[in-house]
C-alpha positions in Angstrom: 0.0 0.0 0.0 2.8 2.4 1.0 4.8 1.6 -2.1 1.7 2.2 -4.3 1.1 5.6 -2.7 4.8 6.6 -3.3 4.5 5.5 -7.0 1.3 7.4 -7.4 2.7 10.7 -6.0 5.9 10.2 -7.9 4.0 9.7 -11.2 1.9 12.9 -10.6 4.9 15.0 -9.8 6.9 13.7 -12.8 4.0 14.2 -15.2 3.5 17.8 -14.2 7.1 19.0 -13.5 5.6 22.0 -11.5 4.7 21.6 -7.8 4.6 23.6 -4.6 4.8 22.1 -1.1 2.8 24.0 1.5 1.6 23.8 5.1 -1.9 22.6 5.2 -2.5 21.9 8.9 -4.3 25.1 9.9 -7.1 24.9 7.2 -10.6 24.0 8.2 -12.5 21.5 6.0 -14.4 24.4 4.4 -11.2 26.3 3.6 -9.6 23.2 2.2 -12.6 22.6 -0.1 -12.4 26.2 -1.2 -8.7 25.9 -2.0 -9.2 22.7 -3.9 -12.0 24.3 -5.9 -9.7 27.2 -6.9 -7.1 24.7 -8.1 -9.7 22.7 -10.1 -11.0 25.9 -11.8 -7.5 26.6 -12.9 -7.0 23.1 -14.1 -4.4 22.4 -11.4 -4.5 19.8 -8.6 -3.8 19.5 -4.9 -3.2 16.5 -2.7 -2.5 16.2 1.1 0.6 14.1 1.5 2.1 12.1 4.3 5.6 13.4 5.0 7.1 9.9 4.8 5.5 9.2 1.4 6.5 12.6 0.1 10.1 12.3 1.3 10.5 9.0 -0.6 8.8 10.3 -3.7 11.0 13.5 -3.7 14.1 11.3 -3.3 13.1 9.2 -6.2 12.4 12.1 -8.6 15.7 13.8 -7.6 14.5 16.8 -5.5 15.9 15.8 -2.1 16.2 19.5 -1.2 12.5 19.6 -0.5 12.9 17.0 2.3 14.2 19.8 4.6 10.9 21.6 4.2 8.8 18.6 5.5 7.2 19.3 8.9 3.6 19.3 10.2 0.8 18.6 7.7 1.7 19.3 4.1 0.0 19.3 0.8 1.3 19.4 -2.7 -0.2 21.6 -5.5 0.8 20.6 -9.0 -0.1 21.1 -12.6 1.1 22.3 -16.0 0.8 26.1 -15.2 3.3 27.1 -12.5 2.0 30.7 -12.6 -1.5 29.6 -11.7 -0.2 27.4 -8.9 1.9 30.2 -7.4 -0.8 32.8 -7.8 -3.5 30.7 -6.1 -1.3 29.7 -3.2 0.3 33.0 -2.5 -3.1 34.9 -2.8 -4.7 32.3 -0.5 -1.8 32.7 2.0 -2.3 36.5 2.1 -6.0 36.2 2.4 -6.2 33.6 5.2 -2.8 33.7 6.8 -3.3 30.0 7.4 -1.1 28.4 4.7 2.6 28.7 4.3 4.5 27.9 1.1 7.4 25.7 2.1 9.2 24.9 -1.2 8.6 24.8 -4.9 9.8 23.0 -8.0 9.1 24.8 -11.3 10.0 23.2 -14.6 12.0 20.6 -12.7 14.2 23.2 -10.8 13.9 23.9 -7.1 12.9 27.5 -6.2 12.8 29.4 -3.0 9.6 30.9 -1.7 11.0 34.4 -2.5 11.4 33.4 -6.2 7.8 32.3 -6.3 6.2 35.8 -5.8 7.5 37.3 -9.1 6.2 34.3 -10.9 2.8 34.7 -9.3 2.7 38.4 -10.5 3.1 37.4 -14.1 0.0 37.1 -16.3 -1.3 33.6 -16.7 -0.3 31.3 -19.5 -3.1 32.5 -21.7 -2.2 36.1 -21.0 1.5 35.5 -21.9 0.4 33.7 -25.1 -1.9 36.7 -26.0 1.0 39.1 -25.4 3.3 37.0 -27.7 0.6 36.9 -30.3 0.2 40.7 -30.1 3.9 41.2 -30.6 4.0 38.8 -33.6 0.9 40.4 -35.1 2.4 43.9 -34.7 5.5 42.8 -36.6 3.4 41.3 -39.4 1.3 44.4 -39.7 4.3 46.6 -39.9 6.0 44.4 -42.4 2.9 44.3 -44.7 2.4 48.1 -44.4 6.1 48.6 -45.3 5.7 46.4 -48.4 2.6 48.2 -49.3 4.3 51.6 -49.0 6.7 50.9 -51.9 4.0 50.5 -54.6 2.1 53.4 -53.2 5.1 55.7 -53.5 5.8 54.4 -57.0 2.2 55.1 -58.1 2.5 58.6 -56.5 5.7 59.3 -58.4 4.2 58.1 -61.7 1.2 60.4 -61.2 3.5 63.3 -60.5 5.5 62.6 -63.7 2.2 62.3 -65.7 0.9 65.6 -64.3 4.2 67.3 -65.1 4.2 66.0 -68.7 0.5 67.1 -69.1 0.9 70.4 -67.5 
């Protein structure tokens, strides 16, 4: 049973590559449900973990540095969007003062809690993609208008020459 729990947690963390370990002990059942709902709405997940299971899973995926952060009751939030995870947890921490982010792994790299705040302040994945699309679209529009300017100036020059010859 224990081995199965380790393998299950290890699989989830390896599949997502972004996870944050946080203190879960002070939350009431209602607050816990609210936090889980926020994660679900953002297509992220959260699981309460036993410290012994998490320690073994962290060792097996190569993030032993998180083992120093294990104390009291912990939960792991994980998913494909590290910005959403960071934003939800840090906003919830500010709002309730009952959770405490202990450690994070973003894109497979361990991060400190201090490094998580700038990440949470970024726009979400969709916002970043929209900004990229806007930049790409701006370059395309400028390129097309530049290409269009050459024939326009040529036609204007031809008309000026025609008027000069007629006049």
